[in-house]
gemmi code that builds the backbone of each chain (N, CA, C; Angstrom):
import gemmi

chains = {
    "A": [
        ("MET", (5.364, 6.342, -11.530), (4.166, 6.326, -11.426), (4.091, 7.572, -12.798)),
        ("HIS", (2.763, 7.833, -13.476), (2.164, 8.512, -14.134), (0.849, 8.246, -14.444)),
        ("ILE", (0.185, 9.392, -15.209), (-1.755, 9.616, -14.672), (-1.698, 9.722, -16.572)),
        ("GLU", (-2.325, 9.395, -16.337), (-3.456, 9.557, -18.524), (-4.876, 10.350, -17.482)),
        ("GLN", (-5.434, 10.932, -18.147), (-6.668, 11.775, -17.935), (-7.439, 11.864, -19.331)),
        ("GLU", (-8.783, 11.497, -19.418), (-9.471, 11.689, -20.504), (-11.060, 11.950, -20.139)),
        ("LYS", (-11.632, 13.038, -20.585), (-12.905, 13.089, -20.502), (-14.256, 12.208, -21.346)),
        ("LEU", (-14.818, 11.434, -21.069), (-15.742, 11.166, -21.972), (-16.944, 11.184, -21.089)),
        ("GLY", (-17.502, 12.307, -22.397), (-18.849, 12.648, -21.918), (-18.797, 13.480, -20.186)),
        ("GLU", (-19.520, 12.997, -19.461), (-19.674, 13.354, -17.987), (-18.706, 12.517, -17.101)),
        ("VAL", (-18.100, 11.797, -17.478), (-17.041, 11.048, -16.974), (-15.641, 10.925, -17.423)),
        ("LEU", (-14.558, 11.312, -16.152), (-13.304, 11.915, -16.253), (-12.339, 10.665, -16.028)),
        ("VAL", (-11.690, 9.956, -16.846), (-11.352, 8.409, -16.963), (-9.722, 8.784, -16.567)),
        ("PHE", (-9.253, 8.596, -15.367), (-8.064, 8.543, -14.844), (-7.479, 7.283, -15.140)),
        ("GLY", (-6.418, 6.993, -15.940), (-5.625, 5.565, -15.991), (-4.337, 6.233, -15.333)),
        ("VAL", (-4.272, 5.219, -14.151), (-2.520, 4.956, -13.697), (-1.406, 4.525, -13.505)),
        ("PHE", (-0.775, 4.922, -14.195), (0.487, 3.595, -14.406), (1.628, 3.637, -13.440)),
        ("GLY", (1.823, 2.205, -13.468), (2.899, 1.982, -12.490), (2.715, 1.523, -11.296)),
        ("ARG", (3.604, 2.551, -10.308), (3.574, 1.942, -8.708), (3.255, 3.495, -8.220)),
        ("VAL", (2.696, 3.016, -7.601), (1.884, 4.134, -6.096), (2.501, 3.191, -4.879)),
        ("ASP", (3.175, 4.109, -4.243), (4.034, 4.171, -2.943), (4.148, 5.222, -2.391)),
        ("ALA", (4.781, 5.818, -1.145), (4.990, 6.847, -0.612), (5.635, 7.887, -1.184)),
        ("ALA", (6.507, 7.025, -1.962), (7.285, 8.425, -2.639), (6.668, 8.857, -3.707)),
        ("THR", (5.700, 7.923, -4.458), (5.274, 8.644, -5.770), (3.616, 8.739, -5.931)),
        ("CYS", (2.994, 9.056, -4.727), (1.868, 9.009, -4.486), (1.432, 10.606, -4.813)),
        ("LYS", (2.257, 11.650, -4.356), (1.411, 12.651, -4.330), (0.988, 13.328, -5.626)),
        ("PRO", (1.521, 13.420, -7.026), (1.131, 14.143, -8.196), (-0.339, 13.251, -8.312)),
        ("LEU", (-0.966, 12.014, -7.475), (-2.106, 11.200, -8.268), (-2.882, 11.858, -7.267)),
        ("GLU", (-2.737, 12.269, -5.887), (-3.288, 13.012, -5.118), (-3.656, 14.677, -5.452)),
        ("VAL", (-2.980, 15.016, -5.935), (-3.312, 16.549, -6.318), (-3.806, 16.385, -7.595)),
        ("ASP", (-3.873, 15.373, -8.463), (-4.452, 15.359, -9.664), (-6.020, 15.160, -9.478)),
        ("MET", (-6.044, 14.074, -8.644), (-7.683, 13.196, -8.398), (-8.269, 14.283, -7.597)),
        ("LEU", (-7.774, 14.533, -6.319), (-8.318, 15.568, -5.675), (-8.726, 16.528, -6.396)),
        ("GLY", (-7.725, 17.203, -7.210), (-7.474, 18.483, -7.866), (-8.808, 18.391, -9.056)),
        ("ALA", (-9.496, 17.580, -9.556), (-10.067, 17.137, -10.494), (-11.809, 17.466, -9.586)),
        ("ILE", (-12.173, 16.792, -8.405), (-13.035, 16.835, -7.722), (-13.049, 17.598, -7.375)),
        ("ASP", (-12.201, 18.953, -6.533), (-12.269, 20.160, -6.449), (-12.548, 21.052, -7.449)),
        ("GLY", (-12.377, 20.697, -8.467), (-12.492, 21.256, -10.180), (-14.138, 21.114, -10.425)),
        ("GLY", (-14.528, 20.257, -10.106), (-16.133, 19.995, -10.304), (-16.320, 18.587, -10.754)),
        ("GLU", (-15.322, 18.053, -10.970), (-15.445, 16.596, -11.840), (-16.128, 15.726, -10.702)),
        ("HIS", (-17.454, 14.947, -10.878), (-18.012, 13.970, -10.389), (-18.018, 12.443, -10.578)),
        ("ARG", (-17.983, 12.453, -11.671), (-17.722, 11.108, -12.134), (-16.479, 10.462, -12.643)),
        ("LEU", (-15.848, 9.760, -11.907), (-14.646, 9.545, -11.896), (-14.447, 8.040, -12.364)),
        ("LEU", (-13.747, 7.482, -13.375), (-13.618, 6.341, -13.186), (-12.125, 5.840, -13.735)),
        ("ILE", (-11.596, 4.997, -12.477), (-10.126, 4.672, -12.502), (-9.652, 3.524, -13.395)),
        ("ASP", (-9.064, 3.499, -13.783), (-8.404, 2.573, -15.162), (-7.417, 2.188, -14.435)),
        ("CYS", (-7.419, 0.872, -13.952), (-6.136, 0.576, -12.953), (-5.220, -0.738, -14.083)),
        ("SER", (-5.677, -1.010, -15.079), (-5.586, -2.474, -16.128), (-3.233, -1.901, -16.376)),
        ("LYS", (-2.731, -0.705, -16.051), (-1.435, -0.556, -15.980), (-0.928, 0.131, -14.485)),
        ("LEU", (-2.087, -0.202, -13.555), (-1.488, -0.012, -12.165), (-0.399, -1.410, -11.031)),
        ("ASP", (0.645, -1.313, -11.048), (1.308, -2.724, -11.146), (1.623, -2.493, -9.605)),
        ("TYR", (1.687, -1.947, -8.878), (2.062, -1.819, -7.489), (0.755, -0.324, -6.588)),
        ("ILE", (0.550, -0.936, -5.501), (0.086, 0.015, -4.828), (0.059, -0.248, -2.992)),
        ("SER", (0.266, 0.618, -2.308), (0.648, 0.866, -1.085), (-0.707, 0.838, -0.521)),
        ("SER", (-0.516, 1.647, 0.978), (-1.456, 2.062, 1.585), (-1.902, 3.831, 1.553)),
        ("ALA", (-0.435, 4.126, 1.041), (-0.093, 5.762, 0.485), (-0.889, 5.807, -0.264)),
        ("GLY", (-0.887, 5.088, -1.387), (-2.103, 5.556, -2.821), (-3.327, 4.984, -2.105)),
        ("LEU", (-3.745, 4.046, -1.327), (-5.319, 3.378, -0.745), (-5.843, 4.767, -0.342)),
        ("ARG", (-4.886, 5.398, 0.469), (-5.680, 6.519, 1.470), (-6.237, 7.781, 0.466)),
        ("ILE", (-5.474, 7.898, -1.036), (-5.821, 8.569, -1.614), (-7.332, 8.330, -2.009)),
        ("PHE", (-7.397, 7.254, -2.250), (-8.700, 6.824, -3.113), (-9.948, 6.828, -2.097)),
        ("LEU", (-9.079, 6.577, -0.802), (-10.428, 7.024, 0.628), (-11.124, 8.340, 0.496)),
        ("ILE", (-9.833, 9.242, 0.518), (-10.133, 11.102, 0.407), (-11.320, 10.953, -0.778)),
        ("ALA", (-10.894, 10.663, -2.153), (-11.480, 10.969, -2.817), (-13.301, 10.580, -3.030)),
        ("ALA", (-13.358, 9.622, -2.331), (-14.469, 8.570, -2.102), (-14.807, 9.687, -0.885)),
        ("LYS", (-14.762, 10.033, -0.035), (-15.196, 10.974, 0.669), (-15.596, 12.300, 0.593)),
        ("LYS", (-14.829, 12.678, -0.136), (-15.247, 14.040, -1.145), (-16.452, 13.711, -1.971)),
        ("LEU", (-16.441, 12.836, -2.651), (-17.401, 12.638, -4.013), (-18.557, 12.198, -3.257)),
        ("LYS", (-18.668, 11.477, -1.749), (-20.097, 10.836, -1.212), (-20.411, 12.671, -0.867)),
        ("ALA", (-20.028, 13.616, -0.574), (-20.471, 14.519, 0.026), (-20.847, 15.358, -1.242)),
        ("GLU", (-20.484, 15.294, -1.969), (-20.872, 16.260, -3.393), (-21.851, 14.954, -4.270)),
        ("ASN", (-22.386, 14.323, -3.760), (-23.167, 13.040, -4.448), (-22.593, 12.648, -5.596)),
        ("GLY", (-21.022, 12.584, -5.958), (-20.535, 11.996, -7.070), (-20.477, 10.549, -7.076)),
        ("GLN", (-19.540, 9.892, -7.595), (-19.454, 8.904, -7.429), (-18.209, 8.231, -8.457)),
        ("ILE", (-17.418, 7.410, -7.393), (-16.076, 6.584, -8.530), (-15.976, 5.098, -8.322)),
        ("VAL", (-15.836, 4.879, -9.642), (-15.535, 3.453, -10.007), (-14.551, 3.186, -10.741)),
        ("LEU", (-13.755, 1.855, -10.124), (-12.495, 1.944, -10.498), (-12.642, 0.316, -11.834)),
        ("CYS", (-11.636, 0.395, -12.715), (-11.724, -1.018, -13.865), (-10.755, -1.712, -13.871)),
        ("SER", (-10.919, -2.519, -14.186), (-9.473, -3.385, -14.841), (-8.743, -3.830, -14.525)),
        ("MET", (-9.072, -3.980, -12.676), (-7.970, -4.298, -11.937), (-7.197, -5.390, -12.131)),
        ("GLN", (-5.657, -5.351, -11.833), (-5.078, -6.943, -11.929), (-5.509, -7.634, -10.572)),
        ("PRO", (-5.488, -8.864, -10.499), (-6.113, -9.828, -9.118), (-5.029, -9.285, -7.909)),
        ("HIS", (-3.593, -9.013, -8.384), (-2.986, -8.474, -6.990), (-3.740, -7.521, -6.398)),
        ("ILE", (-3.947, -6.265, -6.930), (-4.214, -5.031, -6.404), (-5.700, -4.901, -6.080)),
        ("ARG", (-6.565, -5.968, -6.704), (-7.830, -6.170, -6.031), (-7.766, -6.548, -4.696)),
        ("THR", (-7.020, -7.519, -4.499), (-6.637, -8.691, -3.351), (-6.072, -6.893, -2.169)),
        ("MET", (-5.609, -5.992, -2.908), (-4.785, -4.966, -1.145), (-6.457, -4.457, -1.597)),
        ("PHE", (-7.322, -3.920, -2.232), (-8.271, -3.135, -2.068), (-9.270, -4.078, -1.213)),
        ("GLU", (-9.822, -5.378, -1.402), (-10.681, -6.178, -0.233), (-9.952, -6.098, 0.868)),
        ("ILE", (-8.651, -6.623, 1.007), (-7.933, -6.334, 2.540), (-8.667, -4.883, 3.261)),
        ("ALA", (-8.184, -3.932, 2.360), (-8.814, -2.589, 2.871), (-10.083, -2.284, 3.542)),
        ("GLY", (-10.746, -3.186, 2.679), (-12.510, -3.300, 3.425), (-13.012, -2.200, 2.396)),
        ("PHE", (-11.877, -1.777, 1.233), (-12.863, -0.934, 0.161), (-13.846, -1.496, -0.963)),
        ("SER", (-13.890, -2.954, -0.883), (-14.912, -3.445, -1.631), (-16.203, -2.732, -1.854)),
        ("ALA", (-16.548, -2.363, -0.661), (-18.150, -2.267, -0.454), (-18.163, -0.640, -0.556)),
        ("ALA", (-17.103, 0.265, -0.931), (-17.324, 1.344, -1.545), (-16.846, 1.716, -2.585)),
        ("PHE", (-16.130, 0.909, -2.958), (-15.829, 1.242, -4.862), (-16.168, -0.117, -5.310)),
        ("PRO", (-16.986, 0.238, -6.491), (-17.233, -0.448, -7.431), (-16.328, -0.966, -8.276)),
        ("ILE", (-15.936, -2.337, -8.251), (-14.983, -2.683, -9.308), (-15.483, -3.277, -10.120)),
        ("VAL", (-14.941, -2.939, -11.762), (-15.970, -3.542, -12.550), (-14.505, -4.005, -13.437)),
        ("GLU", (-15.239, -4.819, -14.584), (-13.894, -5.576, -15.364), (-13.665, -4.707, -16.401)),
        ("SER", (-14.213, -4.009, -16.984), (-13.474, -3.044, -18.183), (-13.774, -1.149, -18.135)),
        ("GLN", (-13.422, -0.893, -19.160), (-13.508, 0.815, -19.001), (-15.020, 0.962, -19.172)),
        ("ASP", (-15.317, -0.165, -20.572), (-16.988, 0.442, -21.229), (-18.040, -0.231, -19.460)),
        ("ASP", (-17.664, -1.326, -19.142), (-18.750, -1.269, -17.778), (-18.225, 0.225, -16.899)),
        ("GLY", (-17.544, 0.467, -16.484), (-17.289, 1.452, -15.922), (-18.099, 2.937, -16.355)),
        ("ILE", (-18.120, 3.089, -17.470), (-18.945, 4.339, -18.126), (-20.352, 3.665, -17.819)),
        ("LYS", (-20.787, 2.570, -17.823), (-21.988, 2.277, -17.723), (-22.488, 2.479, -15.918)),
        ("ALA", (-21.708, 1.737, -15.541), (-22.138, 2.292, -14.312), (-22.266, 3.093, -13.956)),
        ("LEU", (-21.369, 4.286, -14.127), (-21.746, 5.861, -13.554), (-22.705, 6.298, -14.254)),
        ("LYS", (-23.636, 5.834, -15.371), (-24.535, 6.559, -15.960), (-25.588, 5.853, -14.903)),
        ("GLU", (-25.766, 4.618, -14.333), (-26.802, 4.443, -13.592), (-27.434, 5.333, -12.844)),
    ],
    "B": [
        ("MET", (16.506, -28.854, 4.675), (17.094, -27.673, 6.064), (17.982, -26.634, 4.835)),
        ("SER", (16.908, -25.633, 4.958), (17.719, -24.617, 3.624), (17.573, -23.367, 4.131)),
        ("LEU", (18.856, -22.326, 3.944), (18.712, -21.292, 4.964), (19.825, -20.138, 3.791)),
        ("SER", (18.650, -19.220, 3.624), (18.887, -18.222, 2.955), (18.879, -16.763, 3.312)),
        ("GLU", (19.725, -16.019, 3.120), (19.321, -14.315, 4.398), (20.260, -13.150, 3.493)),
        ("MET", (19.343, -12.225, 3.823), (20.062, -10.859, 2.896), (19.969, -9.728, 3.661)),
        ("THR", (20.557, -9.241, 3.978), (20.425, -7.882, 4.954), (20.647, -6.902, 4.034)),
        ("ILE", (19.450, -5.389, 4.282), (19.228, -4.537, 3.196), (19.357, -3.311, 4.423)),
        ("SER", (20.300, -2.203, 3.827), (20.284, -1.184, 4.527), (19.561, 0.075, 3.875)),
        ("LEU", (18.793, 0.930, 4.333), (18.400, 1.902, 4.073), (18.447, 3.287, 4.716)),
        ("THR", (18.174, 4.297, 3.819), (18.026, 5.535, 5.021), (16.554, 6.185, 4.999)),
        ("ASN", (16.799, 6.894, 5.568), (15.000, 7.489, 5.985), (14.601, 8.243, 4.385)),
        ("GLN", (14.651, 8.127, 3.600), (14.560, 8.366, 2.342), (13.339, 7.644, 1.872)),
        ("TYR", (11.869, 8.478, 1.786), (10.546, 7.615, 0.667), (11.278, 6.867, -0.723)),
        ("GLU", (12.266, 7.694, -1.260), (12.483, 6.802, -2.491), (13.232, 5.552, -2.603)),
        ("GLU", (13.803, 5.520, -1.264), (14.600, 3.828, -0.921), (13.401, 2.891, -1.423)),
        ("ILE", (11.954, 3.150, -1.064), (11.277, 2.093, -0.996), (10.961, 1.123, -2.298)),
        ("GLU", (11.284, 1.900, -3.270), (10.669, 1.254, -4.698), (12.385, 0.270, -4.546)),
        ("HIS", (13.701, 0.953, -4.214), (14.657, 0.175, -4.255), (14.558, -1.344, -3.348)),
        ("LEU", (13.702, -0.837, -2.223), (13.530, -2.114, -1.352), (12.569, -2.773, -1.668)),
        ("SER", (11.884, -2.621, -2.658), (10.936, -3.755, -3.223), (11.730, -4.510, -4.234)),
        ("HIS", (12.537, -3.867, -4.976), (13.256, -4.900, -6.094), (14.449, -5.397, -5.450)),
        ("LEU", (14.822, -5.729, -4.223), (15.657, -6.301, -3.606), (14.828, -7.175, -3.079)),
        ("VAL", (13.747, -7.137, -2.284), (12.513, -8.035, -1.653), (12.605, -9.215, -3.123)),
        ("GLU", (11.952, -8.133, -4.021), (11.407, -9.386, -5.130), (12.861, -10.450, -5.501)),
        ("ASP", (13.919, -9.759, -5.915), (15.169, -10.486, -6.071), (15.758, -11.720, -5.081)),
        ("PHE", (15.393, -11.067, -3.799), (15.416, -12.182, -2.978), (14.717, -13.298, -2.910)),
        ("CYS", (13.596, -13.180, -3.160), (11.903, -14.192, -3.215), (12.667, -15.009, -4.621)),
        ("GLU", (12.602, -14.440, -5.579), (12.738, -14.924, -6.668), (13.819, -16.001, -6.783)),
        ("LYS", (14.888, -15.392, -6.165), (16.076, -16.486, -5.770), (15.501, -17.565, -5.088)),
        ("ASN", (14.788, -17.512, -3.903), (14.484, -18.480, -3.312), (13.149, -19.278, -4.171)),
        ("ASN", (12.800, -19.272, -4.947), (11.585, -19.539, -5.454), (9.955, -19.554, -4.918)),
        ("VAL", (9.827, -18.134, -4.102), (9.128, -18.356, -3.648), (8.072, -17.867, -4.673)),
        ("SER", (6.656, -18.137, -4.424), (5.723, -18.278, -5.322), (5.240, -16.438, -5.523)),
        ("GLU", (4.744, -16.489, -6.984), (4.683, -14.940, -7.780), (3.619, -14.107, -6.080)),
        ("ASN", (2.499, -15.212, -6.395), (1.392, -14.765, -5.047), (2.179, -14.339, -3.770)),
        ("MET", (3.006, -14.915, -3.241), (3.386, -14.473, -2.107), (4.284, -13.421, -2.082)),
        ("ILE", (4.909, -12.986, -3.120), (5.822, -11.904, -3.369), (5.310, -10.596, -3.121)),
        ("TYR", (4.214, -10.436, -3.844), (3.531, -9.002, -3.567), (3.426, -8.936, -2.162)),
        ("PRO", (2.526, -9.676, -1.447), (2.265, -9.513, 0.231), (3.291, -8.993, 0.533)),
        ("LEU", (4.227, -9.629, 0.334), (5.865, -9.439, 1.162), (6.251, -8.363, 1.401)),
        ("ASN", (6.721, -7.730, -0.082), (6.827, -6.607, -0.649), (6.242, -5.530, -0.397)),
        ("VAL", (4.550, -5.573, -0.021), (3.802, -4.844, 0.045), (3.985, -3.790, 2.234)),
        ("VAL", (4.054, -5.337, 2.275), (4.630, -5.230, 3.927), (6.082, -4.823, 4.156)),
        ("LEU", (6.923, -4.903, 3.598), (8.068, -4.259, 4.325), (7.980, -2.883, 3.782)),
        ("ASP", (7.414, -2.819, 2.265), (7.156, -0.681, 2.159), (6.351, -0.610, 3.247)),
        ("GLU", (5.534, -1.059, 3.771), (4.200, -0.228, 5.125), (4.879, 0.076, 6.186)),
        ("VAL", (6.254, -1.152, 6.377), (6.654, -1.201, 7.705), (7.989, -0.027, 7.764)),
        ("VAL", (8.731, -0.173, 6.533), (9.348, 1.350, 6.475), (9.075, 2.354, 6.426)),
        ("THR", (7.612, 2.168, 5.328), (7.494, 3.725, 5.030), (6.758, 4.277, 6.478)),
        ("ASN", (6.113, 3.791, 7.774), (6.083, 3.905, 9.030), (7.331, 4.666, 9.829)),
        ("ILE", (8.411, 3.852, 9.553), (9.221, 4.170, 9.965), (9.830, 5.220, 9.737)),
        ("ILE", (10.120, 5.673, 8.420), (10.125, 6.678, 7.948), (9.543, 8.114, 7.879)),
        ("HIS", (8.455, 7.754, 8.108), (7.458, 8.916, 8.584), (7.373, 9.155, 10.430)),
        ("TYR", (7.668, 8.283, 10.777), (7.468, 8.606, 12.441), (8.712, 8.702, 13.438)),
        ("ALA", (9.372, 7.717, 12.644), (10.533, 7.370, 13.665), (11.513, 9.032, 14.034)),
        ("TRP", (11.452, 10.014, 13.478), (12.546, 10.609, 13.739), (12.120, 12.195, 13.862)),
        ("ASN", (12.401, 12.794, 14.433), (11.922, 13.943, 14.749), (12.203, 15.170, 13.755)),
        ("ASP", (13.576, 14.716, 13.686), (14.656, 15.715, 12.735), (14.758, 15.826, 11.358)),
        ("LYS", (14.938, 16.411, 10.899), (15.430, 16.497, 9.571), (16.958, 15.925, 9.000)),
        ("GLU", (17.242, 15.276, 9.815), (18.883, 14.576, 9.808), (18.350, 13.241, 8.911)),
        ("LYS", (19.439, 12.581, 8.362), (19.689, 11.697, 7.931), (19.964, 10.483, 8.661)),
        ("HIS", (19.050, 9.524, 8.583), (18.722, 8.171, 9.761), (19.303, 7.014, 8.908)),
        ("SER", (19.675, 5.987, 9.388), (19.492, 4.499, 8.441), (18.820, 3.662, 9.597)),
        ("LEU", (18.246, 2.736, 8.705), (17.491, 1.441, 9.275), (17.827, -0.075, 8.636)),
        ("GLN", (17.345, -0.907, 8.877), (18.142, -2.391, 8.750), (16.838, -3.404, 8.515)),
        ("ALA", (17.083, -4.064, 7.322), (15.939, -5.188, 7.478), (16.996, -6.439, 7.113)),
        ("ASP", (16.750, -7.144, 7.988), (16.999, -8.426, 7.576), (16.246, -9.645, 7.433)),
        ("LEU", (16.189, -9.754, 6.252), (15.616, -11.225, 5.632), (16.052, -12.473, 5.742)),
        ("THR", (15.340, -13.276, 6.009), (15.892, -14.742, 6.171), (14.142, -15.916, 5.339)),
        ("ILE", (15.184, -16.780, 5.229), (14.142, -17.568, 4.439), (14.562, -19.011, 4.832)),
        ("GLU", (13.995, -19.612, 5.785), (14.367, -21.114, 6.389), (13.253, -21.928, 6.232)),
        ("ASP", (13.770, -23.199, 4.819), (13.120, -23.883, 4.865), (11.398, -23.403, 4.407)),
        ("THR", (10.503, -23.079, 4.715), (9.358, -22.644, 3.884), (9.271, -21.310, 4.795)),
        ("MET", (9.588, -21.001, 6.217), (9.448, -19.942, 7.035), (10.090, -18.120, 6.556)),
        ("PHE", (9.491, -17.581, 6.176), (10.061, -16.046, 5.811), (9.764, -15.090, 6.838)),
        ("THR", (11.235, -14.886, 7.547), (11.235, -13.620, 8.358), (11.912, -12.463, 8.335)),
        ("ALA", (11.456, -11.401, 8.486), (12.111, -9.832, 8.362), (12.220, -9.641, 9.991)),
        ("VAL", (13.744, -9.115, 10.379), (13.649, -8.304, 10.908), (14.164, -6.659, 10.687)),
        ("VAL", (13.492, -6.006, 11.385), (13.043, -4.299, 11.124), (13.676, -3.634, 12.368)),
        ("GLU", (14.789, -3.004, 11.955), (15.271, -2.743, 13.454), (15.693, -0.795, 12.836)),
        ("ASP", (15.036, 0.428, 13.665), (15.787, 1.611, 13.738), (15.425, 2.070, 14.828)),
        ("ASP", (16.920, 3.299, 14.854), (17.197, 3.876, 16.291), (16.159, 4.955, 16.601)),
        ("GLY", (14.981, 4.583, 15.931), (14.119, 6.059, 16.000), (13.097, 5.878, 17.503)),
        ("GLN", (12.257, 7.040, 17.474), (11.727, 6.627, 19.075), (10.803, 5.430, 19.316)),
        ("PRO", (10.613, 4.945, 20.701), (10.321, 3.660, 20.621), (8.578, 4.289, 20.201)),
        ("PHE", (8.216, 2.981, 19.811), (7.292, 2.902, 18.554), (6.844, 0.920, 18.603)),
        ("ASN", (5.689, 0.983, 19.269), (5.544, -0.991, 19.464), (4.074, -0.399, 18.312)),
        ("PRO", (4.144, -1.181, 17.063), (2.819, -1.001, 15.892), (1.688, -2.019, 16.707)),
        ("LEU", (2.723, -3.222, 17.612), (1.361, -3.921, 17.952), (-0.136, -2.997, 18.440)),
        ("GLU", (0.413, -1.798, 19.330), (0.042, -1.340, 20.372), (-1.261, -0.227, 19.812)),
        ("VAL", (-1.089, -0.135, 18.300), (-2.088, 0.687, 17.620), (-3.561, -0.127, 17.394)),
        ("GLU", (-4.528, 0.684, 17.791), (-5.592, 0.480, 17.698), (-6.111, -0.346, 16.323)),
        ("GLU", (-6.836, -1.383, 16.346), (-7.284, -2.161, 15.313), (-7.874, -0.930, 14.278)),
        ("LEU", (-8.358, -1.392, 13.208), (-8.544, -0.505, 12.165), (-9.825, -1.135, 11.983)),
        ("ASP", (-10.918, -0.264, 11.884), (-12.293, -1.330, 11.641), (-12.889, -0.790, 10.238)),
        ("ILE", (-12.702, -2.018, 9.755), (-13.013, -1.979, 7.957), (-14.362, -2.247, 7.209)),
        ("SER", (-15.206, -2.563, 8.695), (-16.458, -2.376, 8.140), (-17.181, -1.420, 8.107)),
        ("THR", (-16.788, -0.018, 8.792), (-17.261, 1.256, 8.288), (-17.468, 1.768, 7.219)),
        ("SER", (-18.319, 2.700, 7.249), (-18.389, 3.030, 5.676), (-17.712, 4.035, 5.280)),
        ("VAL", (-17.826, 4.743, 4.260), (-16.661, 5.188, 3.596), (-16.649, 7.056, 4.712)),
        ("GLU", (-17.786, 7.098, 4.585), (-17.431, 8.538, 5.364), (-17.236, 8.307, 6.966)),
        ("GLU", (-17.322, 7.355, 7.448), (-17.352, 7.486, 8.987), (-15.289, 6.943, 9.180)),
        ("ARG", (-14.843, 6.157, 7.949), (-13.838, 5.440, 7.954), (-12.496, 6.550, 8.086)),
        ("ARG", (-11.651, 6.405, 9.579), (-10.622, 6.732, 9.233), (-9.378, 6.504, 8.480)),
        ("ILE", (-8.550, 7.810, 7.730), (-8.309, 7.881, 7.103), (-6.576, 6.653, 7.186)),
        ("GLY", (-6.271, 6.990, 8.574), (-5.045, 6.175, 8.384), (-5.019, 5.094, 9.337)),
        ("GLY", (-3.846, 4.163, 9.237), (-3.873, 3.238, 10.027), (-4.436, 2.054, 8.993)),
        ("LEU", (-4.166, 2.405, 7.844), (-4.412, 1.221, 6.411), (-2.775, 0.350, 6.395)),
        ("GLY", (-1.797, 1.030, 6.794), (-0.422, 0.243, 6.169), (-0.384, -0.908, 7.644)),
        ("LEU", (-0.772, -0.524, 9.022), (-0.275, -1.596, 9.748), (-1.508, -2.727, 9.589)),
        ("HIS", (-2.737, -2.231, 9.032), (-3.915, -2.835, 8.749), (-3.258, -4.300, 8.075)),
        ("PHE", (-2.815, -3.605, 6.765), (-2.098, -4.748, 5.758), (-1.240, -5.221, 6.529)),
        ("VAL", (-0.208, -4.717, 7.240), (0.405, -5.568, 7.924), (0.137, -7.131, 8.817)),
        ("LYS", (-0.421, -6.439, 9.638), (-0.995, -7.570, 10.471), (-2.159, -8.309, 9.552)),
        ("THR", (-2.853, -7.967, 8.592), (-3.478, -8.949, 7.826), (-2.691, -10.080, 7.246)),
        ("LEU", (-1.515, -9.077, 6.660), (-0.679, -10.164, 5.633), (0.158, -11.204, 6.067)),
        ("MET", (0.908, -10.698, 7.472), (1.774, -11.681, 8.323), (1.116, -12.367, 9.214)),
        ("ASP", (1.917, -13.566, 9.370), (1.360, -14.642, 10.012), (1.777, -14.211, 11.926)),
        ("CYS", (2.490, -13.875, 11.905), (2.931, -13.346, 13.355), (3.922, -12.185, 13.441)),
        ("LEU", (3.644, -11.171, 14.599), (4.388, -10.280, 14.594), (4.902, -9.923, 16.249)),
        ("GLU", (5.979, -9.827, 16.231), (6.573, -9.090, 17.299), (7.386, -7.914, 18.029)),
        ("TYR", (7.684, -7.663, 18.587), (8.051, -6.127, 18.864), (8.838, -6.107, 20.088)),
        ("ARG", (10.184, -5.291, 19.889), (10.573, -4.801, 21.281), (11.724, -3.915, 21.350)),
        ("ARG", (11.560, -3.549, 22.607), (12.542, -1.895, 22.319), (13.722, -2.800, 23.102)),
        ("SER", (15.172, -2.552, 22.168), (16.301, -3.306, 22.995), (17.202, -1.796, 22.664)),
        ("GLY", (17.898, -1.820, 24.320), (18.667, -0.403, 24.090), (18.116, 0.887, 23.300)),
        ("GLU", (18.369, 1.181, 22.476), (17.644, 2.702, 21.650), (16.898, 2.242, 20.068)),
        ("LYS", (16.815, 0.862, 19.849), (16.316, 0.553, 18.779), (14.727, -0.118, 18.987)),
        ("ASN", (14.338, 0.254, 18.074), (13.294, -0.562, 17.933), (13.507, -1.770, 16.855)),
        ("ILE", (13.118, -3.352, 17.245), (13.021, -4.232, 16.638), (11.795, -4.682, 16.657)),
        ("LEU", (11.425, -5.043, 14.894), (10.252, -5.857, 14.661), (10.006, -6.862, 14.045)),
        ("ILE", (9.888, -7.656, 14.520), (9.645, -9.610, 13.830), (8.785, -9.536, 13.070)),
        ("LEU", (8.781, -9.927, 11.865), (7.548, -10.523, 11.252), (7.849, -12.198, 10.271)),
        ("LYS", (6.867, -12.790, 10.559), (7.021, -13.893, 9.910), (5.686, -14.609, 9.002)),
        ("LYS", (6.234, -14.938, 8.532), (4.960, -15.465, 7.367), (5.771, -16.949, 6.731)),
        ("LYS", (4.530, -17.931, 6.998), (4.905, -18.982, 6.281), (4.824, -19.316, 4.507)),
        ("LEU", (5.601, -19.629, 4.383), (5.187, -19.554, 2.415), (4.806, -20.233, 2.153)),
        ("THR", (3.803, -20.534, 1.679), (2.976, -21.663, 0.215), (2.660, -21.484, -0.226)),
        ("GLY", (2.142, -22.500, -1.651), (2.041, -22.702, -2.777), (3.169, -22.231, -3.656)),
    ],
}
model = gemmi.Model(1)
for chain_id, residues in chains.items():
    chain = gemmi.Chain(chain_id)
    for i, (resn, *xyz) in enumerate(residues, 1):
        res = gemmi.Residue()
        res.name, res.seqid = resn, gemmi.SeqId(i, " ")
        for name, pos in zip(("N", "CA", "C"), xyz):
            atom = gemmi.Atom()
            atom.name, atom.element = name, gemmi.Element(name[0])
            atom.pos, atom.b_iso = gemmi.Position(*pos), 0.0
            res.add_atom(atom)
        chain.add_residue(res)
    model.add_chain(chain)
structure = gemmi.Structure()
structure.add_model(model)
structure.setup_entities()
């Protein structure tokens, strides 16, 4: 697992690459929650290169969403592979996390 | 009638989970399990083993656990055994996934995946061991 971060205007884009499980999820937790604590309130998670996620990774998204909700922030996910999307649906996260097709759509969703 | 079996031995290290994933994938591919079934089976075994590593032993010692995988015709069965403290995942309260983000509890998602993605779960405590049997009918 590795992460690439890029600031596009007000939006912090997080590209998550590879495999997020109980052994590899810590850097994602530290970076994503650290960014929110540091004042980033518009997060776009690019999942195009996310190949695997278990509940250990999904719990980080839930914690991030809770933190952002308290700050009137927003989190949007984009470019998700179908098998990953299924996990978000089974988790019941689809209602809490807007999932859009592309990074451009994500940026638009975060401006609204 | 076809039968294929594999025994996977692991230690209580989270780093073992990726190794487990590769073994599950190899086993499924060898048995022509369809691509869209492999991911759920992988996640389920990950969740079960992650839970065991997290909760089964209170010391810092090295422990081992075992997963026996079987595909018999179109039935996938995993039998996961550990010698940690008694834990019956079937007694854990169901996660309410309809609650909002603010009210949603953080834990319990792993077992929710296991219960949702498998067709049948059985637990028994046998001597000093937890034995969890997971079954899934293979389709498509």
